[in-house]
C-alpha positions in Angstrom: -5.1 14.7 -13.1 -7.8 15.5 -10.4 -11.1 16.0 -11.5 -13.2 19.2 -10.2 -16.8 18.7 -10.1 -19.1 20.9 -7.9 -22.5 20.6 -8.6 -25.2 22.9 -5.7 -26.3 21.1 -2.7 -23.3 18.9 -2.9 -20.4 21.5 -2.8 -22.0 23.7 -0.7 -22.4 20.6 1.6 -18.8 19.3 0.6 -17.2 22.5 1.6 -18.9 23.1 5.0 -18.3 19.7 6.0 -14.2 20.3 5.1 -14.2 23.9 6.8 -15.9 22.5 9.8 -16.1 26.2 12.0 -14.8 26.8 15.4 -15.8 29.3 17.9 -12.4 29.6 19.7 -8.9 31.7 18.3 -5.9 29.5 18.6 -2.5 30.6 20.6 -0.4 32.3 18.2 3.5 31.2 20.1 6.2 33.4 21.6 8.7 35.3 20.3 9.2 39.0 19.0 6.0 41.0 17.6 6.1 43.4 14.9 2.3 45.7 15.2 1.0 47.9 13.2 -1.7 50.4 14.2 -2.7 52.3 11.2 -5.2 50.0 9.7 -5.4 47.6 7.0 -4.5 50.5 4.0 -2.9 48.8 0.8 -0.1 51.9 0.4 3.5 51.8 -0.1 3.5 47.8 -2.0 5.1 47.7 -5.9 3.4 45.6 -8.5 4.5 41.8 -9.1 5.2 41.7 -12.6 6.9 38.9 -13.7 9.0 39.8 -16.7 7.8 40.2 -20.7 7.8 36.8 -22.4 9.3 36.3 -25.9 8.2 32.6 -27.1 8.4 30.0 -24.3 11.4 31.9 -21.7 10.2 34.3 -19.7 12.6 37.3 -19.1 12.5 38.4 -15.0 14.4 42.1 -14.8 14.8 43.8 -11.6 15.1 47.5 -11.4 15.9 49.6 -8.0 17.7 46.3 -7.0 21.5 45.2 -7.0 20.8 42.6 -10.0 23.2 39.8 -7.7 21.9 37.8 -5.4 24.4 38.6 -2.9 26.6 36.8 0.3 25.9 35.9 3.8 25.4 39.5 5.6 23.5 41.4 7.1 23.2 44.5 4.6 20.2 44.2 1.1 22.0 46.3 -1.0 23.5 43.2 -2.6 21.0 41.6 -2.7 18.3 41.8 -5.8 15.2 42.8 -4.4 12.2 40.0 -3.8 9.3 42.4 -4.6 11.0 42.9 -8.4 11.1 39.6 -11.1 14.7 38.4 -10.0 18.1 38.3 -12.4 17.2 34.7 -14.0 15.5 33.7 -17.4 13.3 30.6 -17.6 11.6 28.4 -18.8 8.8 25.8 -18.0 8.4 22.0 -19.0 4.9 19.8 -18.4 5.2 16.5 -17.4 3.6 13.8 -15.4 4.8 12.3 -12.1 4.3 9.0 -11.6 4.2 8.3 -7.3 4.5 4.3 -6.5 4.0 5.1 -3.1 0.5 6.2 -3.7 -0.5 4.8 -7.1 -1.4 8.1 -8.2 -0.1 10.3 -12.3 -1.0 13.9 -12.4 0.4 16.6 -14.2 2.9 18.4 -13.1 4.6 22.1 -14.5 8.5 23.2 -14.2 9.6 26.4 -13.9 13.3 26.2 -14.7 16.1 28.8 -15.1 18.0 28.9 -18.5 20.6 31.9 -18.3 21.7 33.6 -15.5 23.9 34.8 -12.4 24.5 30.8 -12.2 24.0 28.2 -14.7 23.2 25.2 -11.6 22.4 23.1 -10.0 19.7 25.1 -9.0 17.4 24.4 -5.4 14.2 23.1 -6.1 10.2 24.3 -4.3 7.4 22.2 -5.0 4.1 23.7 -4.8 1.0 22.3 -3.6 -2.9 23.3 -4.9 -5.4 24.4 -2.5 -8.7 21.5 -2.5 -10.5 22.1 -5.1 -7.9 24.6 -6.5 -6.0 24.1 -9.7 -3.0 24.3 -10.2 -2.4 26.7 -12.3 -3.9 29.1 -9.5 0.2 29.0 -8.7 1.8 29.9 -11.1 2.8 33.0 -9.9 4.6 32.0 -7.5 6.6 30.0 -9.4 7.3 32.2 -11.9 9.2 34.2 -8.9 11.0 31.3 -7.7 12.7 30.7 -11.5 13.9 34.4 -11.6 15.8 34.2 -8.4 17.1 30.6 -9.5 15.1 27.7 -8.8 13.3 25.1 -10.2 9.7 25.7 -9.1 7.0 23.1 -10.0 3.4 23.5 -9.6 1.9 20.1 -8.3 -1.9 19.0 -9.5 -2.1 16.0 -7.3 -5.1 14.3 -6.2 -8.0 15.9 -4.1 -11.9 15.5 -4.2 -14.6 15.2 -1.7 -14.2 11.2 -1.0 -11.4 8.7 -0.6 -9.1 12.1 0.7 -5.4 10.8 2.5 -3.3 14.1 3.3 -0.7 11.5 3.9 -1.0 10.5 -0.6 -1.4 14.3 -1.1 2.1 15.1 1.2 3.7 11.7 -0.6 2.7 12.6 -3.7 4.3 16.3 -3.0 7.4 13.5 -1.9 6.8 11.7 -5.4 7.3 15.4 -7.2 11.0 15.4 -5.8 11.3 12.1 -7.5 10.3 13.0 -10.8 12.4 16.3 -11.1 16.0 14.6 -9.7 15.0 11.7 -13.0 13.3 13.5 -15.9 16.0 14.2 -18.8 15.8 17.6 -18.8 15.7 18.7 -15.1 18.0 16.2 -13.6 21.4 17.6 -14.4 19.6 21.3 -12.6 18.2 20.2 -9.8 19.9 20.1 -6.6 17.8 17.3 -4.6 20.1 18.3 -1.5 18.5 22.2 -1.2 14.7 21.5 -1.6 11.7 23.1 -0.2 8.3 23.0 -0.6 4.9 25.7 -0.5 1.0 25.6 -1.2 -1.7 27.0 -0.2 -4.9 26.0 2.4 -4.5 21.8 1.6 -1.5 22.4 0.5 0.2 24.5 2.7 -0.8 21.4 4.9 0.8 18.6 3.1 3.4 20.5 2.2 4.5 20.5 6.1 3.1 17.6 6.7 5.4 15.9 3.9 9.0 17.4 5.5 8.3 15.3 8.4 8.4 12.7 6.2 11.3 13.3 4.1 14.1 14.8 5.4 15.6 16.2 1.5 12.8 18.7 2.4 15.1 22.0 3.8 12.4 24.7 4.4 8.4 25.1 4.2 6.8 27.6 3.5 2.7 27.9 3.7 -0.1 29.7 2.5 -3.1 30.5 5.1 -2.7 26.7 5.9 -5.6 25.4 7.1 -5.5 21.6 9.0 -9.8 20.4 8.4 -10.5 17.0 6.6 -13.4 16.0 5.1 -14.7 12.9 5.8 -11.3 12.2 6.5 -9.7 9.6 9.2 -6.6 10.9 11.9 -4.3 8.4 9.8 -5.8 9.6 6.6 -6.2 12.7 7.6 -3.0 14.0 10.5 -3.5 16.9 12.6 -0.4 18.6 11.2 -0.3 21.8 13.4 0.1 18.7 16.7 3.6 18.1 14.7 4.6 21.2 14.6 7.3 20.6 17.6 8.9 17.6 15.8 9.9 19.6 13.0 13.0 21.2 13.3 13.4 23.1 9.7 13.1 26.5 8.8 9.4 27.5 8.6 7.1 30.5 7.5 3.7 30.4 7.6 1.3 33.3 5.8 -2.3 33.6 6.9 -5.5 35.8 7.6 -7.8 36.0 10.1 -11.3 37.1 8.0 -12.1 33.9 6.9 -11.2 32.5 10.9 -14.6 32.7 11.8 -18.5 32.8 10.3 -21.3 29.9 9.5 -18.6 28.5 6.4 -15.4 30.3 7.3 -12.8 28.9 4.7 -9.9 29.1 7.4 -11.6 27.9 10.7 -9.8 29.6 13.9 -9.1 26.4 15.4 -7.5 24.9 11.8 -6.0 27.8 10.5 -2.8 29.5 10.0 -1.7 30.9 13.7 -2.5 26.3 14.8 0.8 25.8 12.8 3.1 28.7 14.2 2.2 28.0 17.4 4.1 24.5 17.4 6.3 26.0 15.0 9.8 25.1 16.3 12.9 28.7 15.7 13.4 29.7 13.1 9.8 30.7 12.0 7.3 33.3 11.9 4.1 34.4 10.6 2.5 37.3 8.6 -1.2 38.0 8.8 -2.0 39.8 5.8 -5.0 42.2 7.2 -8.0 42.5 4.5 -6.9 40.0 3.3 -9.1 36.3 2.7 -8.3 32.9 2.5 -8.3 32.6 -1.5 -6.5 36.3 -1.4 -3.4 34.1 -2.0 -4.4 32.8 -5.7 -2.6 34.3 -8.4 -6.7 35.9 -9.9 -8.7 35.5 -7.5 -11.4 37.0 -10.1 -11.2 34.4 -12.7 -11.8 31.4 -9.3 -15.3 32.0 -9.8 -17.9 29.8 -8.0 -15.4 28.2 -5.7 -14.1 31.4 -4.2 -17.6 32.3 -3.6 -17.9 30.4 0.0 -14.7 32.6 1.4 -15.1 36.0 3.0 -14.5 38.9 0.7 -11.3 40.2 1.3 -10.8 43.9 1.6 -7.4 44.1 0.6 -6.7 44.5 -3.2 -5.5 40.9 -4.6 -2.9 42.4 -5.9 -1.5 43.8 -2.6 -1.9 40.3 -1.3 0.2 38.7 -4.0 3.2 41.1 -4.4 3.6 39.8 -0.4 3.3 36.2 -1.1 5.9 36.6 -3.8 7.9 38.3 -2.0 7.9 35.8 0.7 8.6 32.9 -1.4 11.8 34.6 -3.0 13.0 35.8 0.6 12.5 32.8 2.3 14.0 30.3 0.4 17.3 32.8 -0.8 17.5 32.6 3.1 16.7 29.1 4.3 17.6 27.5 0.8 20.7 29.1 0.0 21.1 31.0 3.5 21.8 34.6 2.1 21.5 36.1 5.5 20.7 39.3 4.1 17.1 38.7 3.2 15.8 38.3 6.7 15.4 41.5 6.2 12.4 41.2 3.5 11.0 38.2 5.8 10.7 39.9 9.6 13.5 42.7 9.2 13.8 46.5 8.4 12.3 45.9 5.1 9.5 43.8 5.6 8.2 46.2 8.8 8.9 49.2 6.1 6.4 47.7 3.1 4.0 45.8 4.9 3.4 46.9 8.7 4.2 50.1 8.8 1.9 50.4 5.9 -1.0 48.6 7.5 -0.8 45.7 5.3 0.4 42.8 7.8 1.4 42.5 11.8 4.4 39.9 11.7 5.9 37.5 14.3 8.7 36.1 14.2 10.5 32.9 17.2 
């Protein structure tokens, strides 16, 4: 398990070093742009609840949409709405991943279906945490994916103030694939031919980096990834945005620009989500969540405390940001792991436009 220690000036100095601020904004690449001029209000978004819990099994329920996951095609009437919990029940499993490549052992937590439209095997999605942020802050993402019939695993890989290696972080994420495939409970439930990765901040960067190493990773959705590094060499912490042109898999990148400038920008413009999208190959999209801060993608910003105090204060409610992000997680992997084309509507099409662009919550760009 990683150790998280903050201590006055040391923490401030370390975070300032990690988020070395740049003054120039990066290009956002070509493609089709959908924008809004109605401000950054938060209207038009439904809640992001994850169902009701009985014992150790959580049952998600969809209302106002079909319970099926639908087939390929352009329509959405037969698709489960990704903005709501899907039709699967799930439970959880705690474990320890031992990664020979890095000699690291760390906690993992799997969220996996117990009943639903399919008995499996299920696609696997590995979830990476942000720098000095607990893996537990991303369990809402894992829950939403599990209700859509995925094995979702949060990975508490070590990422401290010293001895950093984003290469190790990426290999730790890859090691979670091997852990899930070998675990007695999960082995028969996991389809290692359908693997996705996602993560926030550092976790978003190393998810993309891992995909350049391992061809089992078929799609990556990054949450406000940052390409900075603290006291780390280019060999250990490569500029992953420069590797994007070589990554020929579907990618989605959610982000914000509120934290892109300032004395201690948490997602500085020279290293923010737009720099990853600029070099991404098609199919790819970026979503700029207006009024979100770098930490708004956490499940519960209010409980983040000292760590989050270094970043900008958002003007958009945490619940609105996570509702959007959970929905994108489900829709993205349904589209690009299960190949259900109808979910494009919820990523860059009419459903996304109505929910996020026309309400002033976000802008969307795709290629």
